[in-house]
C-alpha positions as CSV (number, residue, x, y, z in Angstrom):
1,M,17.2,-7.8,6.2
2,C,19.1,-9.6,3.6
3,L,15.7,-10.1,2.0
4,L,16.0,-6.1,1.9
5,F,19.5,-5.7,0.7
6,L,18.4,-8.7,-1.8
7,I,15.1,-6.5,-2.7
8,A,17.0,-3.3,-3.0
9,K,20.0,-5.5,-5.7
10,L,17.5,-6.8,-7.7
11,E,15.9,-3.2,-7.8
12,V,19.2,-1.4,-9.0
13,Q,19.6,-4.3,-11.8
14,R,15.9,-4.2,-12.7
15,V,16.5,-0.4,-13.4
16,R,19.6,-0.3,-15.3
17,W,18.7,-3.2,-17.7
18,G,15.7,-1.2,-18.1
19,V,17.7,2.4,-19.0
20,R,20.3,0.4,-20.9
21,G,17.3,-1.8,-23.0
22,N,15.2,1.1,-24.0
23,L,18.8,3.7,-24.9
24,Q,20.1,0.4,-27.0
25,E,15.8,-0.8,-27.9
26,S,17.8,-4.1,-27.2
27,E,15.3,-6.7,-27.1
28,S,17.2,-9.1,-24.4
29,Y,17.9,-6.6,-22.1
30,T,13.7,-5.8,-22.1
31,A,13.4,-9.0,-21.5
32,S,15.5,-9.4,-18.4
33,N,14.0,-6.3,-17.4
34,L,10.3,-7.8,-17.8
35,I,11.5,-11.2,-15.8
36,A,13.4,-9.0,-12.6
37,T,10.5,-7.0,-12.5
38,G,8.4,-10.4,-11.7
39,G,11.1,-11.5,-9.5
40,T,11.0,-8.1,-7.8
41,V,7.4,-8.3,-7.3
42,S,7.7,-11.7,-5.7
43,L,9.9,-10.9,-3.1
44,V,8.3,-7.8,-2.2
45,L,4.5,-9.6,-2.0
46,Y,6.2,-12.2,0.1
47,F,8.1,-9.6,2.4
48,V,4.8,-8.2,2.6
49,I,2.6,-11.2,3.6
50,W,5.5,-12.4,5.8
51,Q,5.6,-9.0,7.6
52,S,1.5,-8.9,8.0
53,Y,2.0,-12.6,9.5
54,V,4.7,-11.7,12.3
55,L,2.8,-8.7,13.1
């Protein structure tokens, strides 16, 4: 359950950085968005693999 909340929090922050980086045309927010995307993808893949192992 904690993993889902962590993914949700990271996803909200990623979208916020993406919108802010797009509106301000800031490279730092855009880079943060890309890094957070990698983190979100890795957490989701871990969750999918873990669920398939448990079930």
